[in-house]
KOLBALO-561963 format. One record per residue: residue in one letter; x, y, z of N, C-alpha, C, CB in turn. Coordinates in steps of 0.2 Angstrom, whole numbers, plus 5000, padded with zeros to 4 digits. Each point is the difference from the previous one (the first is absolute). Glycine has a CB too. Example, Ala and Ser with C-alpha at 12.3 -4.5 7.8 and 13.67 -1.06 7.14 Angstrom:
// KOLBALO-561963
A506649725039499650065000500450065000499149945006/S500750114990500450065001499650055003500649974990/
//
This chain:
// KOLBALO-561963
M470750025174500750034999500549975005499450114996/V500449885010500449975005500249934998499550075009/M500049894989500149934998500550004994498949975004/I501150084991500450004994500750015003499150044992/R501050015012500650025003500449945003499650125001/L500049845003500349945003500249954995499350025010/L500349974985500149954995500750024996498849984999/V501250095000500650024996500649995004499350094995/A500749925012500650005004500249925001499650105006/S499949864995500249935000500349974994499149995008/A500650034986500249984993500750034999498849984996/L501350085006500750034998500549965004499550114998/A500349875009500549975004500149934997499650065010/A499949914987500149934997500550004994498849975004/H501150084992500450014994500750025001499050034994/L501150015010500750035001500449955004499650124999/S500149835004500349955004500049934997499850085011/A499949924983499849934998500649964999499150054994/A501549985004500649964999500650045001499449934991/P501150035012500650045001500350024993500349945010/C499950124989500250034994500850005000498950074999/P501449914995500750015000500350065002499949924991/A499750145007500250075002500050015007499650044989/A500049925015499950015007500549975004498850004998/T501649954999500549965004500750024998499249915002/R500950124992500750024998500250075000499949904993/R500750125007500250064999499950034993500949985010/V498750074989499950034994500550064998498849965001/E501650034995500550054998499750044995500949935002/T498650115000499650054995500050075004499349904994/V500750155002500050065003499450044996501350005003/G498450055001499650054996500450064998499049965007/L500650084989500450054997499750075003500249934989/R500250115014499850065003499950054994500649985011/V498850064990499850054995500050075004499449924993/A500750135003500050075003499350035000501250014997/V498449974998499450034999499549955001500450084992/P499049935012499549955001499749984993499750055011/V500249884989499749974994499350015000500849915001/V499050104992499350014999499649935000500350114993/V499249885011499749945000499449994996500449995012/D499749984982499550004995499949934997500350124997/G500149835006499949934997500449994994499050005005/I501450054992500449994994500750015002499150054993/L501349895006500750005003500450024994499749915008/D500250154989500450024995500550065002499149964992/E500950065014500550055002500749975000499150065007/R501449994992500749984999500249965006500250104993/P499749925014500249965005499849935000500050105007/W499449884991499849935000500449964995498950035003/G501350004992500549964995500749995003499350054991/R500950005013500749995003500049965006500250114996/A499249885007500049965007500149934999499250085004/P501249885000500249934999499349965001501250025004/E498849924994499549955000500049975007500049984988/A499450025015499949975007499549955000500450115005/G499449864990499549954999500049945005499950044988/A500749945014500249955004499650015007501149974994/L498750095008499750015006499349985000500750095002/I499049894993499349994999499849925002499950094991/A499749905014499849945002499649964994500050045012/V500249894988499649964995499849945004500750044990/P498649955010499749945003500349944997498950065003/S501249895002500449944997499549964996500750005010/D498650004991499649964996499750044994499849935010/R500550134988499750034994500049964994500450115005/R499049894992500049964993500450034995498849965003/D501650014994500450024994500350075002499349934992/P501250085012500250075001500350034994500349965012/S499950014983500350034994499550044996500849904999/Q498650105003499550044996500150075002499249905000/V501050115006500150075003500750025002498850005004/R501450064994500750025003499950075003500649934991/T499750095014499950065003500750045001499049955006/S501050114992500650045001499950055005500349984988/L500250035016499950055006500650055000499349925006/K500650144994500550055001499850055006500349994988/I500250035015499950045006500450075000499949905007/L499750154994500350075000499950035007499850024988/Y500550035014499950035007500350075000500049895006/D499750164998500250065001500050025007499650044989/E500450025013500150025007499449975005500650104996/T498849895001499549985005499649944997499950125004/A500249864990499549954997500449944997499250104998/L500549855001500249944997499649994994500549955011/Y499750044983499749994994500149924997500050134997/L499549845002500049934997499650004994500149955011/G500350024984499749994993500049934998500450114997/F499049865002499849934998499950004993499649975012/A500749994984499849984993499849935000500850084995/C498549915005499749935001499949974993499550045011/R500949924987499949974993499649945001501150054996/D498549944998499549945000500049984993499350045010/D500849894989499949974994499350004997500949935002/R498650085003499350014998499750075003499949875000/P500350184997499850075003499250005000501150054996/D498649925000499250004999499749975007500050004987/A500449965016499849965006500150045007500249894994/V500250175005500150045006499350025003501150044995/Y498849965011499350015003500050045006499749894996/S499950175004499950045006499350034999501350035001/R498449985004499350045000499950055005499649894996/A500850105010499950055005500350074999500049905008/T499750154994500350074999500050045007499650004988/A500049985017499950045006500649995004498849995000/R501350065005500650005005499949945004500150134999/D500449845003500049945005499549944997500350085010/A499649924984499649944997500349945001499550084992/D500249865008500249935000500349994993499249965009/I501550044990500349994994500449935000500150124998/R499849845007500449945001499949954994499950025012/G499549984984499949964995500150034993499249945007/E501250114993500150044994500750004998499050075002/D501249954992500750014998500250065004499949954989/S500650055015500250055005500849995002498850015004/V501450044999500750005003499950025007500650024989/F499849955016500050025007500750025002499149925002/V501050135003500650025002499950005008500350074990/L500249895013500050005008500750035002499249905000/L500850155004500650025003500050025007500250044988/E500449975015500150025007500550065000499749885004/A500050184998500450065000500250035006499450024990/S500449955016500150035006500649985003498850005002/G501649954996500649985003500049955005500450114997/D499149885006500049955006499549944999500350095007/E499449904986499649954998499449995005501149944996/D498650115006499449995004499450024996500750025011/R499450014983499450024996500249994993499650085009/L500049894987500149994993499450034997500649895001/Y499550134992499550034996500049974994500250115005/F499149884992500049974993499650054996500049895005/F500150114988499750044995499949954994500650115004/A498849904993499949964994499550044995500149895008/T500050094986499650024995499849954995500550125002/N499049894994499849954995500150044993499249945008/V500650034987500050024993499750074999500149894996/L499350125007499650065000500250055005499049934996/G501550065007500350055005499650015007500350064989/A499349895013499850005006500550005005499049944996/A500950095010500650015005499749975006500450104995/L500149855008499949965006500650015004499249924995/D500750105012500650015004499849985007500550094993/G499949905012499949995007500649995004499049954996/R500950045010500649995005499949935003500150125002/I500549855000500049935003500550005006499749954989/G500150025016500550005006500549944999499150055007/K501249944999500549955000499849934998500550065009/N499949904987499849934998499350004997500849965009/G499050094987499349994997499450025004500549924993/E499650105014499450025004499850074999500449925008/N499050094994499750075000500050034993500450025011/F499249954985499850034993499650065001500149894995/D500150165001499650075001499950024992500450035012/V499149954985499950014993499750074999499949884997/R499850155009499750075000500550054999499149965007/W501650034995500550054999500150024993500649955011/D499550114988500150034993500750035000498750014998/G501749974998500750035000500050054995500549905003/R500150144997500150054995500549974994499950095009/W499749894986500349984994499650014994500549915007/R499850084987499650014994500249934996500150135000/N499449864995500149944996499650024993500149925010/A500250054985499750004993500249944996500050125000/C499549854996500149944996499850014993499849935010/R500550044986499850004992500049934997500550125000/T499149874996500149944996500450014993498949965005/T501349984993500450004994499949944996500950075006/D499449934988499849944996500449945002499850084991/W500649935014500449945003499849985007500950034992/G498650015011499949995007499850075003500849915001/W499550115005499850065003500650035004498849965000/T501250105002500550035005499750035006500750024990/A499649985015499850045006500650045003499249905002/E500650165000500550055003499750025007500450044988/L500049955017499850025007500650055002499449895002/A500350165002500550055003499850005008500250074989/I500249905015499850005007500450055004499849874999/D499950175005500350055004500349975006499250094996/L501449905004500349975006500050045006500849944992/A499250135007500050045006499349995004500850094994/G498749905002499449995003499949945004499550064991/L501049895008500049945004500550005006499749944989/G500650125012500550015005500749974998499050005008/Y501150004986500749974998500650055002499449944990/A501050035014500650045002500649955000499350095006/P501049894989500549955001500750025002499449944991/K501050025012500750025001500449994994499849975013/K500850054988500549994994500149934998500650105004/D499449884990500049934997499449965002501350015000/W498250025002499449965002499649984994500050055011/S499849894988499649984994499349995002501049944995/L498650064999499350015001499749924999499950134996/P499849845010499749944999499450004995500349975012/L499649994983499650014995499849934997500450114997/S498949885002499849944997499450024995500349925010/L499750044984499650024995499749944997500650104997/A498849905000499649954997499650024994500049945011/R499950024984499650014995499449945000500950064993/V498549965007499549954999499749994993499750045012/V500349904986499749984994499549955001501150024994/P498350005007499549955003499949944996499450105005/R500649904988499949954996500649945001499350084992/L501249945011500649965000500249985007500450054990/D499349995015500249995007499549955003500650115001/R499549834999499649955003499950015008500349924990/S500250105013500050005007499650065003501149945000/F498750104995499750075002499449995004500550054990/W499149895008499449995004500049955006499550024988/S501149965013500149965006499950035007500849934993/E499250045012500050035006500650045002499249915004/P500750145000500650045001500549965004499350105000/L501449914998500549975004500250045006500449954990/D499850025015500150035007500749985002498750005003/P501750055000499850075001500250034993500250005012/A499550064987500150044994500550065001498849974996/F501550054999500450065000500549995006499150074996/R501349885004500649995005500550054997499849885003/V500550165002500550054998500649974997499550075010/S500649874993500649964997500049984993500249965011/E499250044986499949984993500050064996499449905003/I500750174999500050064996500750004997499150065007/S500949964986500650014997500350065002499649944990/R501150065010500450065002500450034994500049965012/L500150104988500350034994500750035003498950024993/P501649955009500550035003500450054996500149895006/A499950114988500350054996499650064998500649904995/L498850105007499550054999500150065006499249924994/A501350125005500150055006499650064999501249965001/L498250045002499550055000500350065004499049924997/P500850145001500250065004499650015007500350054989/Q500049995015499750015007499350044998501150005006/S498449984997499350034998500050065004499449894998/E500350164999499950075003499250005002500950064994/L499049945013499350005002499850075000500149895007/R499850144987499950075000499250014999501150024996/A498750045006499350024999499850014993500050065010/D499449924988499750004993499550065001500249874997/L500150195001499550065000499850024993500650045010/S498749984990499750014994499650075001499949884996/P500550185003499650065001499750024993500850045009/F498750004991499750024994499750075000499849884998/A500250154996499650064999499549994995501050075004/L498449954997499449984995499650064999500049885003/T499950144991499550054998499449974996501050095001/S498449945000499549974996499550064998500149895006/L499650104989499550054997499449974997501050084997/E498449935007499449964998499650054995500049945011/E499650034985499650034995499650055004500049904992/G499950165006499750055004500450055004499149925000/G501650065000500450055003500349985007499450084994/S500349875009500249985007500649965000498850015004/G501649985001500649975000500450025006500049984987/G500750005013500450035005500749964999499050025007/L501450004998500749975001500049975007500550094992/R499849855008500149965006500749975000498749985001/A501550015004500749965001500049955006500650104994/G499849855006500049965005500649955000498750015001/I501349945003500649965000499749935003500950095001/E499449864997499849935002500749965000498850004996/G501349965009500649965000500049955005500650104996/G499949865003500149945005500749995001498949954997/R501250015008500749975002500049945003500350115002/V500149844995500249945004500650015004499549934990/F500350075017500650015004500449945001499350095006/S500449854994500349945001499549954997500750045010/R499549894991499649954997499449995005501049954994/N499050095012499549995004499550065001500749925006/L499550144991499750065001499950044993500450015012/E499050004986499850044994499550055002500349904993/G499850165004499550055001499850054994500450005012/R499150034988499850044995499650065002499949904992/A500250165005499650065003499950044994500650005011/A498950044989499750054995499850065003499749904993/L500450155003499750075002499750034993500950025009/N498449984992499650034994500149964994500050115005/P500049824995500249964994499550014995500449915007/D499850074987499650004994499549954999501050064995/F498449955007499549954998499650024994499949975012/L500250084985499650034994500249954994500050125005/T500649874994500249964995500149925001500650104996/A499249885010500049935002499549964995500350035012/P499849914987499549964996499350005003501049934996/A498550074999499350015002499849935002499850104993/D499749905012499649935001499649984994499950035012/V500249914986499749974994499249995001501249954996/E498450075000499349995001499849934998499850124997/R499749855006499849934999499350005002501149955001/V498550004996499349995002499949975007499849984988/N499850045016499849985007499349965000500850095005/L499249854995499349965000499849995007500349954989/T500050085016499849995007499750065002500949915002/R498950095005499850065003500550025005498849974998/Y501850015001500550015005500650044997499749905006/E500750144998500550034997500649964998499850095008/L500549934986500549964997500750025003499349984989/Y501149975012500750015002500450024995499949925009/L500550144992500450034995500749995001499150084997/P501449894999500750005002500350075000500049884995/E500550135009500350065001500550014994499949995013/R500150074984500450014994500550065002499149954992/R500850095013500450055002500749985003499050075002/P501649954995500649975002500250015007500450034989/F499450025015500150015007499749955004500150124998/F499349855001499749955004500149934997499150095003/A501249904991500049944997500449955004500050054989/G500549975015500549965004499749975006500950064996/L498449965006499749985006499649945000500050125003/G500049854991499749934999499350024997500649955010/D499049994989499450004997499450005004500649954991/G499450075015499450005004499949935004499550084992/E500949875007500049945004500350015007500049934989/D499650055016500350005007500049935003499550125001/G500649834995500149945003499349965001501150045005/G498449994993499349975001499550034995500349995012/A499149994989499550024995499850075000499649885001/L500650165005499850075000500550044999499249975008/S500850084987500550054999499950065004500049964988/L500450045017499950055005500350074998500049915009/F500450094986500350074998500050004992500750015011/Y499050044986499950004993500250074998499149925000/T501550094996500350064999499550044995501249955001/K498450034996499550044995499650045004500049914992/R499950085015499650055004500450065001499549915006/I501150104992500450065001500150034993500649955010/G499150114990500150044994500650034999498850025000/D501250044997500750044999500250025006499650044989/I501149965012500350025007500550064999499849875003/W500250165003500550055001500749975001499250085005/G500849864998500649975002499949945004500650114999/G499949845001500049945003500649975000498849994997/A501349955008500649965000499849935002500750115003/W499649844995500049945003500649965000498949994995/A501249965009500649975002499849925000500550105006/D500049864992499949935001500749975003499349994990/V500649985016500549985004500049925001500050115006/R500649864993500049935001500649985005499549984988/A500349985017500549985005499949925001500050125006/G500449844991499949935001499349984997500850005010/E498849974994499449974997499450065001500449885003/W499850185000499550055001500050054994500249995012/T499250034986500050064996499550055002500249924991/I500050145008499650065002499950054995500449995012/T499050034986499950054995499550065003500149914991/A500150155008499650055003500050064995500449975011/L499050064989499850064995499750055003499949924991/S500250145007499750065002499950054994500449995012/A499050044987499950044994499550055002500349914992/Y499750155005499650055001499650024994500750055009/A498749944990499650014994499750075000499749875000/K500350154993499750074999499249995001501050034992/G498850035009499250005001499649994993500250085010/D500249934985499650004993500249934997500050134999/S500249825005500249944997499449954998501050015007/G498450024995499449964998499450035002500649905001/P498850094996499350035002499950005007499649974989/G500350095014499850005007500649985005498849984996/L501850015002500549985004500450065003500149904994/D500050105013500450055003500749985000499050045008/P501450014994500749985001500149955005500450124997/A500049835002500049945005500749975001498849984996/L501350005010500749975001499849925001500550115006/Y499949864990500049925000500649975003499350014989/A500649945014500649965003499849935000500350095008/M500349874991499949924999500649975003499350014990/A500649945013500649965003499849924999500450095008/R500149874990500049934999500649975004499450014989/L500549945015500549965003499949934999500150085009/G500449884988500049934999500549965002499450044990/R500549905012500549955003499949934996500050065011/S500549914987500049944996500349955004499950064989/W499949885011500349945003500249954994499450025011/G500750004984500249954994499449964998501250005004/D498949944995499449964998499549995005500849944993/A499450085013499549995006499450054999500949955007/G499250114990499550055000500250075001499249915004/S500450134997500150075001499450045003500850004990/V499450065013499550045003500150074998499849925010/G499750124990500050074998499550045003500549974989/F499750105012499650055003500050064995500249965012/T499150064987500050064995499550055004500249934990/A500050135010499650065002500050064996500249965012/A499250074986500050064996499550055003500349924989/H499950145010499550055003500050064995500349965012/R499150084988499950064997499750055005499849944989/F500650125011499750055004499950064996500749965010/A498650064990499850064997499450045003500449944990/D499750125010499450045002499949995008499550004988/G501049985016499949995007499849945002499750115000/S500249844995499849935002500549954997498850045002/G501249905000500449954997499649944999501050045005/A499249914990499849944998500549954998498950064997/G501049885004500549954998499949935001500850095002/T499749874997500049935001500649975004499449994989/A500549965014500649965003499849935000500350095008/G500249874991499949924999500649965001499050034993/L500949915009500549955000499849944995500350035012/S500349954985499949944995500549955001499450084992/G500549865006500549955000499949944996500250045012/T500349924987500049944997500449945004499850064988/I499949895012500349945004500149944995499650045011/R501049944987500049944996500049945004500750064992/L498749905008499949945004500349944997499050055003/H501249954990500349944997500350034993499149915006/S501250054991500350024993499450024995501049935002/T498450055000499550014995499450045003500349904994/W499750105013499450035004500350075003499449895002/S500250164998500150065003499450035003501050024992/L499050035013499550035002500250085001499649895006/A499950154991500150075000499550035003500650004990/G499550065014499450035003500250085001499749895006/Q499850154996500050075000499550025005500550014988/A499750045016499550035005500150084999500049905008/A499550144991500150074999499450045003500749984990/L499550085012499450055002500150064996500049955011/S499450094989500050074997499750045005500049964988/Y500250115011499750055005499950064996500649955010/G499050104992499950064997499450035002500749964991/P499150095005499450045002499349974998500750104999/N499349844997499449974998499849945005500350044988/G499749985018499849955005500549975004499149974992/P500849985013500549975004500549964996499250015010/A501349974993500549954997499749944998500950055007/S499349924988499749944997500549954998499150074996/V500849875005500549944999499949964994500150005012/A500449984985500049954994500449945002499850094992/L500049855006500449945001500049964993499750005012/W500949964987500149964994500449945002499950104992/A499949845006500449945001500049964993499850015013/R500749964985500049964994500549945001499750104993/P500149845008500549944999500049984993499749965011/S500950024986500149994993500449944999499850124997/Y500149844998500449954998500350014993499349925007/D501450084992500350014994500549954998499850125002/T500249864992500649964997500250044993499649895005/E500850084991500250044994499550014995501149955002/T498450004998499550004995499350015003500749934993/F499250075014499350005003500050055005499849884997/H499650165004499950045006499349995002500950094996/F499049925011499350005003500050045006499849884996/H499750165005500050045006499350005003501050074996/L498949955010499350015003500150065004499749885000/A500050184999500150065004499350025003500950034992/Y499350015014499450035003500250075001499649895006/R499950164993500250075001499450035003500850004990/R499350045015499550045004500250075000499649905007/I500050154990500150075000499450045004500749994989/G499550045016499550035004499650064997500749965010/E498850064993499650054998500450075000498949945004/R501150104991500350064999500849995000499050065005/F501249884994500749995000500350044994499949895005/G499850104989500350044994499850075000499949904994/D499650135010499950075000500550045003498949975001/N501550005004500550035003500749984997499450015010/A500749934988500649974997500250034993499749905006/N499850124990500150024994500350074999499149934996/A501050105010500450065000500749994998499350055009/V500949894992500749984999500149934996500450075010/A499049894990500149934998499549994994500349975012/F499749964986499649984995499549955002500950034991/I498549995011499549955003499450014996500550005011/P499449964983499450014996499349995004500749974990/D499349995015499349985003500149995007499549964989/D500050055015500149985007499349975003500950095002/N499149905004499449975003499849944997499550115003/R501049844997499949944997500449945003499750064989/S500149885011500449955002500049954994499750015012/E500849964986500149974994500449935000499950114994/L499849845003500449945000500149984992499549965011/Q501250034988500250004993500449944999499950124999/T500149854995500549944999500250004992499449935009/G501150044990500250004993500649954999499750124999/L500349854995500549954998500350014993499549925008/V501150074990500350004994500449944999500050125000/Q499949854994500449944998500350014993499249925007/R501450074993500450014994500349944998500350125003/I499549864990500249934998500550014994498949955004/P501850044997500450004994499949954995500950055007/I499149974987499849954995500649984996498850044999/R501550014998500750004997500049954994500550025011/N499149994984500049964994500150054994499349905005/A500650074989500150044994499550064999500549904995/F498950105009499550044999499850055006499649924991/F500550055015499850035006500550015005498949964998/S501150095005500550015006499849995007500450094992/S499049935009499749995007499250015000501150035005/L498649945000499350015001499950035007499749914991/S500050145011499850035006499350005002501050074999/L498849905006499350005003499950045006499849894995/D499750155006499950035006499350015002501050064998/A498849945008499450015003500050035006499649894994/G499850145008500050045006499350025002501250034999/G498749995007499350035002500150045007499449904993/A500150145008500050035006499250025002501250054997/V498749965010499450025002500150055006499549894997/A500150175003500150055005499450025003501050044994/W499049985012499450025003500150065005499549885000/G500050165001500150065004500049985008499550074991/S500649995013500149995007499349985003500950085001/D498549934996499449985002499849934997499750125001/G500749854996499949934997499750004993499849975012/T500150094985499750004994500549984994499350105004/L500549864992500449984994500250054996499549895000/R501150134999500250064996500249984993500550055010/S499849894989500349984994500249935000500350124997/W499749854997500349944999500349994993499349955009/D501250014989500250004993500349934999500250124999/A499849854995500349944999500350014993499249935007/A501450054992500450014994500449934998500150135002/A500049864991500449954998500350024993499349915006/G501350064993500350024993500649954998499750125003/T500549894991500649964998500450044995499349905002/V501350094998500550034995500449954997500050115006/L500049884987500449964996500550034996499149934999/A501650065003500550034997500349964994500350055011/L499749974983500349974994500750014999498850004995/V501549955002500750014999500150064995500349885002/R499350134993500050054995499850075003499849914991/K500350105015500050075003499350025001501150034995/F498449935004499350025002499849985007499749984988/D499950065015499749985007499350014999501050035007/I498649924995499350004999499749995007500049964988/G499650095014499749995007499250025000501150035005/V498649934999499350015001499850005007499849944989/H499850115014499950015007499250025000501250035003/H498549945002499350015001499950025008499649924990/L500050135011499850025007499350025001501150055000/R498649925005499350025002500150035007499449914993/D500250145009500050035006499350035002501350024999/Y498750005007499450035003500250065004499349895001/K500450174999500250065003499450035003501050024993/L499050005013499550045003500250075001499649905006/F500050154991500150075001499450035002500950004991/E498850045004499350035002499549944999500450124996/R499849835000499649944999500449944998499050074997/D500749885002500449944998500250004992499449935009/F501250054990500350004993500349934999500250135000/R499649844995500449934998500350014993499149945006/N501650064994500450014995500349944997500250115004/R500049894990500449944997500450034994499149925003/M501550054996500550034996500449944997500150115006/T500049894987500449954997500650044996499049914999/R501650075002500550034997500549954996500050095009/I500149934985500449964995500750044998499049944996/D501650045006500650034998500449964995500050055012/I500249994983500549974996500650054999499149944993/D501550035009500650045000500549974995499850045012/Y500650004984500449984995500750045001499149964992/N501450015009500750035000500449974994499950025013/R500350024983500449994994500750035002499049984991/T501449995013500650045003500550014995499749955010/E500450014984500550024996499950074996500149874998/R499350155002499850074998499850055005499649944990/W500550045016499850045006499350025000501250045001/Q498449914997499250025000499749965005500150014988/A499450025015499649975005499350034999500949995009/V498649964990499350024999499649965005500250034988/G499350005015499549975004499350024999500950005009/L498749964990499350014999499649975006500150004987/S499450035015499549985006499350024998500950015008/V498749944993499250014999499749985006500149984988/T499550075015499749995007499250014999501150035006/F498549934996499350014999499649975007500150004987/G499350035014499649975005499550065002501049935004/R498850065003499550055003500350035006499149934995/N500950135006500350045005499650055003501149984995/F498650025011499650055003499450014996501050055006/E498649904992499450014996500150024993499450025011/A501249984986500150024993500449944997500050135003/D499849864991500449954996500650044997499049934997/F501550045002500650044997500549954997499950085009/D500549954986500549964997500650055000499249924993/M501450065007500650045000500549964996499850055012/F500550004984500649984995500650035002499249984991/E501449995010500650035002500549984995499750005012/L500850044986500549994995500650035003499350004990/R501349965011500650025002500649994995499649975012/K500750084986500549994995500750035001499050004992/R501549975007500750025001500349994993500149985013/F500350074985500349994993500650045000498949984995/L501749995002500650044999500150014993500549955010/F499450124988500050014993500849994998499050085000/T501449965003500749994999500449995007499950084990/R500749925010500449995006499950065005500849934994/E499050135003499950065004499350025001501150044995/L498449935001499350035001499649945002500250084991/S499549935015499549955003499350035000500949945007/F498650024993499350025000499649955004500150054989/E499549985016499549965004499350035000501049975008/Y498649984991499350035000499549955003500250054989/D499349985015499549965004499450034999500849975009/L498749994989499350024999499549965004500350034988/Q499250005015499549975004499450034997500749985011/R498849984987499350024998499549965004500550024989/V499150015015499549975004499350034997500749995010/K498949964989499350014997499549985006500349994988/V499350055014499549995006499350014997500850035009/R498849924992499350004998499549995006500349964989/R499350095013499649995006499349994997500750075007/R498949894997499349984998499550045004500449894996/A499150145000499550045004499449945001500350124995/A499249915008499449955002499849964994499750085009/V500249964985499749974994500549994994499050065003/E501549984996500549994995500750025002499050024992/E501449965003500750015002500250074998500349884997/V500150155008500250074999500650004995499550035012/A500650024985500650004995500649995004499450084993/A501149895003500649985003500450065001500049894996/R500550115009500550065001500749975000499150065007/Q501349974989500749984999500550045003499649954989/T500950025014500650045002500649984997499450015011/F501050034987500749994997500550035004499549994988/I501049975013500750025003500549984996499649995011/H500850074987500649994995500650025004499350024989/V501249945011500750025003500549984995499649985012/V500850074987500550004995500750035003499150014990/R501449955008500750035002500549984994499849985013/L500650074986500450004994500750035003499150014991/V501449955008500750025002500549994995499749975011/N500650094987500550004995500750025003499150024991/R501449945008500750025002500450024994500049925010/F500050154989500350024994500849995000499150094999/S501249915007500749995002500149995007500350074990/R500349925012500149985007499950065005500849924996/T499150145001499950065004499350034998501250025001/M498449954995499450044998499449955000500750084993/T498849935010499449955001499350044999500749925007/M498950054990499350035000499549945003500250074989/D499449965016499549955003499350045000500949955007/V498750014990499350034999499549955003500350064990/F499349965014499449965004499450044999500849955008/F498750014990499350034999499549955002500450064990/Q499149965013499449965002499350045000500849935008/S498750034990499450035000499449955003500350074990/H499249965013499549975004499350034998500849975010/S498949994985499450044997499450015005500349944990/A499750025016499450015004500150065004499949885001/I500750145001500150075003500250054996500249935010/K499950054983500250054995500750035002498950034998/K501549925004500750025002500549984994499749985012/A500750074987500549994995500750045002499149994990/A501449975012500650025003500649984996499450005011/V501150054989500649984996500650035004499450014989/Q501149955011500750025003500549994994499749975012/A500650084986500549994994500750045002499049994991/Y501549975009500650035003500649984994499649995012/F500850064988500650004996500650015005499450044989/I501049915012500550005005500750004996499349945009/I501150114993500750014997500550005006499550074990/G501049885009500650005005500550054997499749885003/L500550165002500450054998500849995002499050085002/G501149865000500749975002500049995008500550074991/E500049895010500149975007500050065005500649904996/K499750155003500050065004499450055000501349994999/A498450014995499550064999499349975002500750054991/G499249895009499349985002499649984994500150075011/S499249954990499549984995499550064999500249885002/L499550124992499550054999499449974997500950084998/T498549935005499449974998499550054998500249915008/A499550084986499550054997499449954999500850084994/G498649955008499449955000499450044999500649925007/V498950054991499350024999499549965004500350054989/L499349985015499549965004499350034999500949975009/G498649984992499450034999499549955003500350064990/G499149965013499549965003500249955005499650014989/N500950005015500249955005499650025006501249994995/A498649955009499750015006500049935004499250094995/P500649915011500149935003499549954997500250065011/F500049884991499649944997499350015000501049935003/G498650064992499350005000499750075000500049895005/V500450164994499850074999500150034994500150015012/K499550034985500150034994500550065002498849974995/G501750045001500450065001499850064997500949925000/T499250145004499950064997500650044998499150005008/Q501549974992500650034998500050014993500649945009/G499650124989500050024993500749984998499250095001/A501049924992500649994997500550045004499549984989/T501049985014500550035004500749984997499349995011/F501150064989500750004997500549995007499750064989/V500749895011500450005006500849994997499149945007/L501350104997500750004999500449985006499950084990/K500549875011500349985006500749994999498949955003/Y501550085001500749995000500349965007500150114992/A500249845007500349965006500750004999498949935001/P501550115003500749994999500349945004500050125000/S500649864998500349955003500550025006500049944989/L499950025016500450025006500549945002499150085004/
//
């Protein structure tokens, strides 16, 4: 993930600085249109304000070496209101069947896909820039950039929305960027520095060239002198609610709470909650675990989502929000001062937030300092206090850039708590990176009982091990009539315990071939050795076929995996499907089927199968009425869970009303005992 983020940052810099754009050097006499009502972001540019807004397509950068620029035409229109900037792209293409996108995940690498990029500077002193990007499938990529292209931070997540749609002439993209969230506070007649680009990978020959330096020069950003945006109101975003529930059998109750945040300035943001609603938060998605270790689960509760994804600048995640269950209340703040960043959190968890958990107080602090391209350093500490005792983690991490292609990353941490004395963990990784090649060699040592104490607040799947690991990736652009690129990867690791016992080893290799016709075919093979109660020798081969037919918003993925895992032969089939029935009705379906066959001393024991089904259906009946249905089942634990909501917008002043039915919901990997539960929630607007 870290490597992908670095590649995205460097490629984004290369593209947006690839050529001086006429819009970047001349005065653009274009204005945006002010709207009184927030725009619905659905990717469909059919609302009346879009038709009235003037054309601003001259602001879009065009690489000087684009093959046959006449094949594509891009229209841009700009709307704005009290707090947000809306951008509508109409991306016309003479070959709509050649439009290519495959990524759907947040912060995915979309540099080689049909996409649009927005770079803006909202602070008024040109010391921090922000970029936002989306591809045809609606994948969202954003980040921060320091002066003259230094200090890329792709981990930053802004407050914005995006939606894209395909048409018979190309595709459209709609973005709504919360300027208040960027600390936007212009003076009278102050214009917004803005630069935009459209990526057409089959036409942009320079896209695979080395990054041009320096990237993102402020002097090259287009300005909109006629776009007089209003003074931003840095007001609090408060979300109170009242919720009543009635479960099958007569149990239920009434609860109320409030959650809200405020951007005090471009350098200070905070969020607080009192008895927040975790009941209706999205459920953790079930999946097959072929290991004997705990699986990492992404955070899906809105209150914790802004705290990052558990990365602390190193290989050890010293703070993991999923350790915190339902809370009575909490608050966190993010402070930026020059090259310094500070994040702090405090939360008080309820005693019934998990099996055997007592009420607990959690606290976390992160401190970071960046020196641009030279490197960065960070400190993270997290603590849990419950039942008269405490446990936690603390650690330092850093990165030094030794050369334009060589870097050295490291981390040192300790854990403490009731499960023995303090224990230490170390990690170091030199790496070599170019635009198409990556190589690293890493060493990690995790002391005895480090995880026993750390996992009160952190995510440490295994401890008492020293590990040496290596990996390389080679990406080969092909760019012909049939193929897009070829990727090769290989890696291996060996680990041993504190007594010198060999704990594990693994060796893996794979390849992915990307076809122009939107097919990706990948093959990966893994062999490993694990020592638990006895020796285990495992092997696994995985074949992936992904197909994205973007003109119909279709994405289908098939995977077949087979091998031997902990003395059992297995095969696994996976199906991933996205489909847009109409512009309002979308459907997503994931299937995992695992068949395990264990051998007895004389004959094969009957095979055991596990099925996991995950379904999501969203229907937007109108701009104020939405239905969202989520269902998942896990046959091995006999879990069947549903979340079905009907959301009605009552108007800008009145708020919203949510009616829903829940059933069978429980933490990941646990069968739910929740009976059919009716939920009614009212959230007024403040």
